[in-house]
C-alpha positions in Angstrom: 0.5 -89.7 46.5 2.7 -91.2 43.9 5.7 -89.6 42.1 3.5 -89.6 39.0 0.8 -87.6 40.8 3.4 -85.1 42.0 4.5 -84.5 38.4 0.9 -84.1 37.2 0.2 -81.4 39.8 3.2 -79.3 38.7 2.4 -76.1 36.9 3.7 -76.0 33.3 6.3 -73.4 34.3 7.5 -75.7 37.1 7.6 -78.7 34.9 9.6 -76.8 32.2 12.0 -75.5 34.8 12.7 -79.1 35.9 13.1 -80.2 32.3 15.5 -77.4 31.5 17.7 -78.3 34.5 17.6 -82.1 33.7 15.9 -82.8 37.0 13.1 -84.7 35.3 13.1 -86.2 31.8 10.5 -85.8 29.0 9.9 -89.5 29.2 9.0 -89.3 32.9 6.4 -86.6 32.1 5.0 -88.6 29.2 4.6 -91.6 31.5 3.0 -89.4 34.2 0.5 -88.1 31.7 -0.2 -91.6 30.5 -0.9 -92.8 34.0 -3.2 -89.9 34.6 -5.0 -90.5 31.3 -5.7 -94.1 32.3 -7.2 -92.9 35.6 -9.5 -90.2 34.3 -10.2 -90.7 30.7 -12.9 -93.5 31.1 -15.0 -90.9 32.9 -14.1 -87.6 31.2 -13.4 -88.5 27.5 -11.3 -85.4 26.9 -8.5 -87.1 24.9 -10.2 -89.8 22.8 -7.3 -90.3 20.4 -3.9 -90.9 22.1 -0.6 -91.6 20.4 1.6 -92.3 23.5 4.0 -94.6 21.8 4.8 -91.8 19.3 5.3 -89.5 22.2 7.5 -92.0 24.0 9.8 -92.3 21.0 10.1 -88.5 20.8 10.8 -88.2 24.5 13.5 -90.9 24.4 15.5 -89.1 21.9 14.9 -85.6 23.4 17.5 -84.1 25.7 16.6 -80.4 26.5 20.1 -79.6 27.6 21.5 -80.5 24.1 19.2 -78.2 22.3 20.7 -75.2 20.4 21.4 -72.3 22.6 19.0 -70.0 20.8 16.2 -72.5 21.7 17.3 -73.1 25.3 17.1 -69.3 25.9 13.8 -68.8 24.0 11.1 -67.6 26.4 8.7 -70.2 24.9 11.1 -73.2 25.1 9.0 -76.1 26.4 12.0 -78.5 26.8 10.1 -81.7 26.2 6.7 -80.9 27.8 3.8 -83.1 26.7 0.8 -81.2 25.3 -2.6 -82.0 23.9 -3.6 -80.9 20.3 -7.1 -80.0 19.4 -8.8 -82.2 16.9 -9.1 -79.3 14.4 -5.3 -79.3 14.1 -3.1 -81.8 12.1 -0.5 -84.0 13.7 1.3 -85.9 11.0 0.2 -89.6 10.9 -2.7 -89.1 13.3 -6.4 -88.6 12.5 -7.9 -85.2 12.2 -11.7 -85.7 12.3 -13.1 -82.3 13.2 -15.6 -84.3 15.2 -17.3 -85.3 11.9 -18.0 -88.8 10.5 -17.1 -87.3 7.1 -13.5 -87.0 8.2 -13.2 -90.0 10.5 -10.6 -91.6 8.3 -8.6 -88.4 7.4 -4.9 -88.9 8.4 -2.7 -86.0 7.3 0.9 -86.9 6.4 2.3 -83.6 7.9 1.6 -81.6 11.0 0.2 -78.1 10.5 1.8 -74.8 11.3 0.6 -74.6 14.9 1.9 -78.1 15.8 5.2 -77.8 13.9 6.0 -74.5 15.7 5.2 -76.1 19.1 7.3 -79.1 18.3 10.2 -76.9 17.2 10.0 -75.2 20.6 10.2 -78.4 22.6 6.6 -79.6 22.9 5.7 -83.3 22.6 2.1 -83.9 21.4 0.6 -86.9 23.1 -3.1 -86.8 22.2 -5.9 -85.2 20.3 -8.5 -83.4 22.4 -12.2 -83.8 21.7 -14.3 -81.2 19.8 -17.9 -80.6 18.6 -18.6 -81.3 15.0 -16.8 -78.6 13.0 -17.7 -75.9 15.6 -20.0 -75.3 18.6 -19.9 -74.9 22.3 -21.0 -78.4 23.6 -18.2 -80.9 23.0 -19.9 -84.0 21.6 -19.8 -85.7 18.2 -20.7 -89.0 16.6 -17.0 -90.0 16.2 -15.8 -89.9 19.8 -18.9 -89.1 21.9 -19.3 -86.5 24.6 -16.7 -85.0 26.9 -17.8 -84.5 30.5 -16.9 -81.8 32.9 -14.5 -82.9 35.6 -16.2 -80.6 38.1 -19.5 -82.4 37.5 -19.6 -85.3 35.1 -23.3 -84.6 34.3 -22.4 -81.2 32.9 -20.9 -79.9 29.6 -17.4 -78.6 29.2 -18.5 -76.1 26.6 -16.6 -75.9 23.4 -15.2 -76.1 20.9 -11.9 -76.5 22.8 -13.8 -78.6 25.3 -11.6 -81.6 25.3 -8.5 -79.4 25.9 -10.1 -77.7 28.8 -11.2 -80.9 30.4 -7.8 -82.5 30.0 -6.2 -79.6 31.7 -8.7 -79.5 34.6 -8.4 -83.2 35.2 -4.6 -83.2 35.0 -3.9 -85.2 31.9 -1.7 -82.5 30.4 0.0 -79.3 31.4 -0.8 -77.2 28.3 -3.2 -77.6 25.4 -3.9 -75.9 22.0 -7.2 -74.4 21.2 -8.7 -72.1 18.7 -11.5 -69.6 18.8 -14.2 -68.3 16.5 -17.1 -67.3 18.8 -15.7 -68.2 22.2 -14.1 -71.6 21.7 -11.0 -70.9 23.9 -12.9 -68.8 26.5 -16.1 -70.7 27.1 -14.5 -74.1 27.9 -12.0 -72.3 30.1 -14.8 -70.8 32.1 -16.7 -74.0 32.3 -13.7 -76.1 33.5 -12.0 -73.6 35.8 -8.9 -73.0 33.8 -7.5 -70.2 31.7 -8.0 -69.6 27.9 -6.9 -66.7 25.8 -8.2 -65.6 22.5 -5.1 -63.6 21.3 -5.1 -60.6 19.0 -5.6 -61.5 15.4 -2.2 -62.7 14.0 -0.6 -63.2 17.4 -0.5 -67.0 16.8 0.0 -68.2 13.2 -2.9 -70.2 11.9 -2.8 -73.4 9.8 -2.9 -73.1 6.0 -6.3 -74.6 5.9 -8.0 -71.5 7.4 -9.3 -68.6 5.2 -6.0 -66.6 5.2 -7.5 -63.1 5.4 -10.5 -63.9 7.7 -9.9 -62.4 11.2 -12.7 -64.2 13.1 -10.8 -67.5 13.7 -7.6 -67.5 15.8 -5.3 -70.1 17.4 -4.5 -69.7 21.0 -3.2 -71.3 24.3 -5.0 -73.0 27.2 -3.5 -73.6 30.6 -4.2 -73.9 34.3 -2.9 -70.4 35.2 -2.0 -67.1 33.6 1.8 -67.7 33.9 1.5 -71.1 32.2 -0.7 -69.6 29.5 1.9 -66.9 28.9 4.6 -69.5 28.5 2.6 -71.3 25.9 1.8 -68.1 24.0 5.6 -67.4 23.9 6.0 -70.9 22.3 3.2 -70.3 19.8 3.8 -66.6 18.8 5.7 -65.3 15.7 5.4 -64.6 12.1 5.1 -67.2 9.4 4.4 -66.6 5.7 1.7 -69.3 5.8 -0.5 -66.9 7.7 -0.5 -63.4 6.1 -2.0 -61.9 9.2 0.7 -63.3 11.6 2.8 -60.9 13.7 6.4 -61.0 14.8 7.0 -62.0 18.4 7.3 -59.0 20.7 10.7 -57.9 22.1 9.4 -58.5 25.7 8.2 -62.0 26.3 4.6 -62.6 27.3 5.9 -64.4 30.4 7.9 -61.4 31.5 4.9 -59.1 30.8 2.6 -61.3 32.9 5.1 -61.5 35.8 5.0 -57.7 36.3 1.5 -58.2 37.8 0.4 -54.5 37.5 -3.3 -53.7 37.9 -4.7 -51.5 35.1 -5.5 -47.9 36.1 -9.0 -47.9 34.6 -11.3 -50.9 34.3 -14.8 -50.9 32.8 -17.3 -53.7 33.8 -20.5 -54.7 32.1 -22.8 -57.6 32.8 -24.2 -57.9 29.3 -21.9 -55.7 27.1 -24.9 -53.4 26.5 -26.7 -56.1 24.5 -29.9 -56.2 26.6 -29.7 -60.0 26.8 -30.2 -62.1 29.9 -27.3 -63.2 32.1 -27.8 -65.8 34.9 -28.1 -63.9 38.1 -25.6 -65.9 40.0 -23.0 -65.6 37.2 -23.5 -61.9 37.0 -23.0 -61.4 40.8 -19.9 -63.5 40.9 -18.3 -61.7 38.0 -19.2 -58.2 39.4 -17.6 -59.1 42.7 -14.5 -60.5 41.0 -14.1 -57.4 38.8 -14.5 -55.2 41.8 -11.3 -56.8 43.3 -9.4 -54.6 40.8 -10.4 -51.7 43.1 -8.5 -53.4 45.9 -5.5 -53.4 43.7 -5.7 -49.6 43.0 -7.8 -49.6 39.8 -10.8 -47.4 39.2 -13.7 -49.7 38.3 -16.7 -48.2 36.5 -19.9 -49.6 35.0 -18.8 -49.0 31.4 -18.3 -50.7 28.0 -17.9 -49.7 24.4 -21.0 -49.3 22.2 -21.3 -52.8 20.7 -24.9 -52.4 19.4 -25.6 -54.6 16.4 -22.9 -57.0 17.3 -25.1 -60.1 17.7 -26.6 -59.9 14.2 -23.3 -58.9 12.7 -21.5 -62.0 14.0 -24.3 -64.3 13.0 -23.9 -63.1 9.4 -20.1 -63.2 9.3 -19.9 -66.6 11.0 -22.4 -68.0 8.5 -20.5 -66.6 5.6 -17.3 -68.2 6.9 -19.0 -71.5 7.4 -20.3 -71.5 3.9 -16.9 -70.6 2.5 -15.1 -73.4 4.4 -17.7 -76.2 4.4 -20.5 -75.2 2.1 -19.5 -77.7 -0.6 -20.3 -80.6 1.8 -24.0 -79.8 2.1 -25.4 -81.1 -1.2 -23.9 -84.6 -0.8 -23.7 -85.1 2.9 -26.6 -83.2 4.5 -27.8 -86.3 6.4 -24.4 -86.9 7.9 -24.0 -83.4 9.3 -25.3 -82.1 12.7 -28.5 -80.2 12.3 -27.0 -77.0 13.9 -24.2 -77.0 11.3 -26.7 -77.6 8.5 -28.6 -74.5 9.7 -25.4 -72.5 9.7 -24.4 -73.6 6.3 -27.8 -72.9 4.9 -27.8 -69.4 6.5 -24.4 -68.7 4.9 -25.3 -70.0 1.5 -28.5 -67.9 1.5 -27.0 -64.6 2.6 -27.6 -61.6 0.3 -24.9 -59.1 -0.7 -26.8 -56.5 1.3 -26.7 -58.5 4.5 -23.0 -59.1 4.2 -22.3 -55.4 3.4 -24.4 -54.3 6.4 -22.4 -56.7 8.7 -19.1 -55.4 7.4 -20.2 -51.8 8.1 -21.3 -52.8 11.6 -17.9 -54.5 12.2 -16.1 -51.4 11.1 -18.2 -49.2 13.5 -17.7 -51.6 16.4 -13.9 -51.6 15.9 -13.6 -47.8 16.0 -16.0 -47.6 19.0 -13.7 -50.0 20.8 -10.6 -48.0 19.9 -12.2 -44.8 21.2 -13.3 -46.6 24.4 -9.8 -47.8 25.1 -8.6 -44.2 24.9 -10.4 -43.8 28.3 -10.1 -47.3 29.8 -7.3 -49.9 30.0 -9.3 -53.1 30.5 -12.9 -54.3 30.0 -14.4 -57.0 32.2 -17.6 -59.0 31.8 -18.8 -62.6 32.4 -17.3 -65.1 30.0 -20.5 -67.1 29.6 -24.1 -66.0 30.3 -24.9 -69.2 32.3 -23.1 -71.9 34.3 -22.3 -75.3 32.7 -25.6 -77.0 31.6 -26.4 -80.7 31.3 -24.2 -82.5 28.9 -27.1 -84.2 27.2 -28.6 -80.9 26.3 -27.4 -79.9 22.8 -27.5 -76.2 23.7 -29.3 -73.9 26.1 -32.7 -72.6 25.0 -33.4 -70.1 27.8 -31.6 -67.9 30.4 -33.5 -66.6 33.4 -36.7 -67.7 31.7 -36.0 -65.7 28.6 -36.1 -67.9 25.4 -33.1 -68.0 23.0 -33.6 -67.9 19.2 -30.6 -69.8 17.9 -28.1 -72.4 19.1 -25.4 -69.8 19.6 -27.4 -67.0 21.2 -26.1 -67.9 24.7 -22.5 -67.3 23.6 -23.0 -63.6 22.9 -20.6 -62.4 25.5 -17.7 -64.0 23.7 -18.7 -63.7 20.1 -19.6 -60.0 20.1 -16.0 -59.4 21.3 -14.6 -61.6 18.6 -15.7 -58.9 16.1 -13.3 -56.4 17.7 -10.1 -58.4 17.1 -9.1 -57.5 20.7 -7.4 -60.0 22.9 -9.7 -61.6 25.5 -8.9 -64.0 28.3 -11.1 -66.0 30.7 -9.9 -66.6 34.2 -11.6 -68.5 37.1 -13.4 -66.0 39.4 -15.6 -68.2 41.6 -18.2 -71.0 42.0 -21.9 -71.3 41.8 -23.8 -72.6 44.9 -23.7 -76.0 43.1 -19.9 -75.9 42.9 -19.5 -75.2 39.2 -16.7 -72.8 38.1 -17.5 -69.4 36.6 -15.1 -67.4 34.5 -14.5 -63.7 34.2 -13.6 -62.4 30.7 -11.0 -59.6 30.5 -10.5 -57.8 27.3 -7.5 -55.7 26.3 -7.0 -53.0 23.7 -6.1 -53.9 20.1 -2.7 -55.7 20.1 -2.7 -55.3 23.9 -2.0 -59.0 24.7 0.9 -58.2 27.1 -1.0 -55.6 29.1 -4.0 -58.0 29.2 -1.8 -60.8 30.7 -0.3 -58.4 33.2 -3.7 -57.4 34.5 -5.0 -60.9 34.4 -2.1 -62.1 36.5 -2.7 -59.4 39.1 -6.3 -60.3 39.4 -5.6 -64.1 39.5 -3.2 -63.4 42.4 -5.9 -61.4 44.2 -8.6 -64.1 43.7 -6.4 -66.9 44.9 -7.9 -69.7 42.7 -4.8 -70.7 40.9 -4.3 -74.1 42.5 -7.8 -75.5 42.3 -6.9 -77.7 39.3 -6.1 -80.4 38.5 -8.9 -82.3 40.2 -10.3 -85.8 40.1 -13.5 -86.1 38.2 -16.6 -85.6 40.4 -20.1 -87.0 40.2 
């Protein structure tokens, strides 16, 4: 194994510790990432747009030991670590396509809030990670093509942060940005055997291009382990006036919270969140077994979840409304250049009645208060992240589960998007493998603003499951 391979296999925490101590340079890590990208990208297509020369120039002039003391002691100081940026976020001078041919030539002059904050805390962006067109959970588009799952190249990585998850799993980067509307941080984490966190609304400031008061869309971190993810969350978190919902960073860092590794006293588990929808039998069994490991750590584990009735229809309405607000003006002129699933979503949003929107808002209000009451009795909710294992990459979206037909192209994502409505933090961690060797993720949900407690419980379970070092891996199949 080469020195470059040794660096690629470091955890983000280990790499940052070496950078802080001057035992490895940012340029060495950029070159290690570049070498790994050359080896895996032709098969995976996770990072279709790279700007390695830009990263090399940043790295050459970057000495972590000369940074201001306030940065060197910041819990989220990344000290020159290369990262991947999702292609929904702007890096100054680089394309932001959103996976759409309509934006294939868009090159913003300035990086957005998410990227600027990471760079100010020592991150070095090296590439854009692939995405579905505008949104979705199978990462393919007409600009860059499809991203393939490193565990089985014939399978999807999920989405929309699919390129980020695949890059982490195949070892091209140590950390990656993502964002989440209906499961875009959690689904690809489950499908690629890594960790993805949808933080509490406001925990990570969002770019100015988002609807500023809409709580459905959040920015968040992706990593290979809970500790690495907590490090990135510390780098991303904090208030900025560009996002009116953003929150101040906590007094205790997320890294320190995760390191306490305490199992929650009371855990509720549900296979389907009370939605009465099909969940693949093998996925359900793996997740039930993994959640049961909390009992070995001293937790009480019950079959229990909040009353989330009506959540599926509610999310469909609010998501469509958001789509129409953000992209609806594109439809009249560019319908034939937009993916059919997105056209359907835009049309649904543009055709909503006031009564439908009002009913959805009343449902969201009821769901939130039901969750608050439930967390008065329980500390953590566990359920599968995705209702089925990774499906063939050529299939645009699943149409059935356990033989039960699905109605829309996002129905199979219900386990993540119903929880989006609550605003609660939710994390996906690896919990096992199907008989075919595909990773399965367990979704853990904390109470409102309970990101630190969630990471603490997730770290305890990750330790018990013992799956932390299964990535990075060389692409298979």
